[in-house]
N, C-alpha and C positions, 0 to 999 in steps of 0.2 A: 504494500500500500504506500502511495506517495503522499507526502505532506509538504506544506509550505508555511514557514513561520515568518510573520511580518511584524516587527516591533513598530509601534506608532506613538506619536505624540503630536496632536494637532495636525492631522493629515486628512481632514474632511474633504478637501478639494481634490484629493488624489485617490483615496482608498476605494471608492466606488468603481472608478475606472480600472484600477489595478485588479481587483477581485474579478471583474468581468473578463478582463483579458487573460488572467491566469486560467480561468475555467474554459475559455475558448481554446487554449493551447494544450491543456492537460485534462483529460477526462477523469472523473471520479476522484479528483484530488481533494484532500482535506486542507482547508486554509485556516491556520491558527493566527489570530491577531492578538498580540500582547500589547495592551494599551496602558500607558502611564497616566491614566486619569485625565485624558484630554478634556479641555473645556469647550471644544467646538463640535461635539457630537460624533467624533470619529468612531467610537465604540458602537454607538447606536446604529450608525450607517452600516458598519461592518456586519452587525447582527442581522439587519434587514436584508443584507446580501447573502446571508446563509453561512457566514464564517463562524468558527468557534472562537469566541471572544473571552479573553481574560483581562479584567481591569485591575490594575495594581494601584493601591492607594498608599502603601507603606514603603514601597521600594521603587526606585526609578533608575534609569540608565540603560544604555544599549547592551552592555555586556551581560548584566543580570537578566535583561529581557530575553536575550538569545538563549542563555542557559535555561531559563524557565521554559521557554517555548519548545526548545529541543527536547527537554526532559518530558514535557507533557506529550509531545508527539510520539516518543518511544512508548510511554505508558499507554497510549491509545492504539498501539500495535503497528505503527508505521516503521517500515524498514529503511526508507530513504527520505530524508527531509531537507528541503531547500530552505535557505534563508535569503531574504532580499529586502531592500529598502522599500518604503511605502511611497516614495516621492516620484516614482516612474522613471528613475534613472536606470533601474535594472529592467530591461525589456523582457517581458514574459515569453517572447518568441524564442528565446534561447533555452527555456526550461526543458523542452523535449530532448535536445542534444545533451544537456547536462544530466538529466535523469538517465538517459541511455548510457552515458559514460560511467555513471555511478554503479552500474551493474558489475564493473570490473575495477572499482576503486572504492576506498573508504572515505575519501574527501575529494570532491570535484570543485575546482575553483573557476569561476567565470572570469577569465583573464583578459585584461586590457593590454598586456605587454608581451603577448606572443603573436606569432604571425596570424593575421586575420582579425586581431583585436584592435580596438582604437577608442579614443575619447573624443566626444564632440561637445563644443560649447564651453570648454573650460578656459579660464584666463591663464596666462603664462605662469603667474604666481602659484596657482593651484597645481599646475602640472609639475612645476619644480619641486613643490612640497611632496607630492606623491612619489615622484621618481626618487627623491632623496630618502624618503621613508623606506622605500623598498630596498635601496642600496644599503642603508644602515642595517636593515633586518637580515639581508643576505650575508653581510659581513659578520655582524655580531653573533648571529644565531646559526651561521653556516647553512642557511636555507637554500636549496636548489630551486625554489619556486620563484618565478618571475614576478608574479603579482600577489605579494603577501598581504596587502592591505585591502584587497577586494572583499566586500561583504556578500557578494553574490555567490553562493556555494550550495553544494549538496553533501550532506553528511550521511554515512551509514549509521545504523544503530550502534555498531561497535565503536565508531568514531565519537558518537555522542557520549558514550560511557567514558571514553578517554578524556574528552575536553571538559567534562563536568567538573574536573579537578581544578579548572582555571578559576578558582574562587576569588582571587585577588585582582582579576582582570576586569576592570570596569570599562565602560565606553568602548572606544576603538581598540583598546588593548586586547580585547577578547580575540580579535581576528588573528593577532600575532601569537598569542598563547595557544590557540587551537592548532595552528600549524606546527608550533614547537612540540606540543604533546603528541600529535599524530606522527611526526617524524621520529620522535624519541621512542615511540612504541612500534616502530617499523611497519606502520600502516601505509598503504599506497595512496599517493596524491597524483591527480591528473588535472591538467589545466585545459580548459575549453575556451576558445576565443569568443569574446562578446564585444558589443559596441556599447559603451557607457555614454549616456546623454545626461548632461547636467539638468537638475530639476528646473521646471518652469513655474511651478506654483509653490507658495510657502517659503519658509526660510531654512537655510542650512543650519544644522546643529553643531557644525565644526567651528571652533574658535581658537585663539592663541593659547588659552589656558589648557584646553584639551590636547593640543599638539604638544605642549611641554610635558603634560602628564604622560602622554604616550611615549615620548622619548625617554623619560625617566624610567618608565616601566620596562622598556626594551633593554635598557642598560642593566637594570637590576636582574632581569630574567637571564641575561647572558652571563651574569656573575653568580647565578644560583641564589640570589637574595630574595626571590619571590617566586610565586607560582601562578 
């Protein structure tokens, strides 16, 4: 059974379109929305669209939302679970190829940095930050993955069990910790090319503070000072 986990916070303008497009691409998929108590009716819209919705009031953040959603998906009996952003930057048209690749891998990454992948509508500063973050990860954590920071992924149930130990990885740090744990447990990672398009509606959740926390986390992870 296939599942898709979508963390949300104030994504009412996008969630209806996203759920519709996911269902058009993957039949009989279970969509799990983990909402951090949005004030714009995101959760209500997702419920109306038939998604399984969990509203969190005591905990927030991307990393914990992904851990929560992945764990719930496995509990519901799903063998392969995709994670993707709610802002339509992750095109659901790539889900079939990613789920297909997951039949022979424990972690499939929708990659912007392999042949066939690309980024559209990003300013130069954002491209430099992303490229730099991937270079740092490859060097410090000895990762062979080209796109370590992509959040568009498919996890096997076995991979979910492994990455559940990323308890200190909040926000975007979870993406790095997940790859680190999968590699250290000798599970297979495959990259599939995607086209990433910057969001058109709503506001980005990335800011300077989050980037600094991310860098600090990666350095600590490389030194064995965190998990």
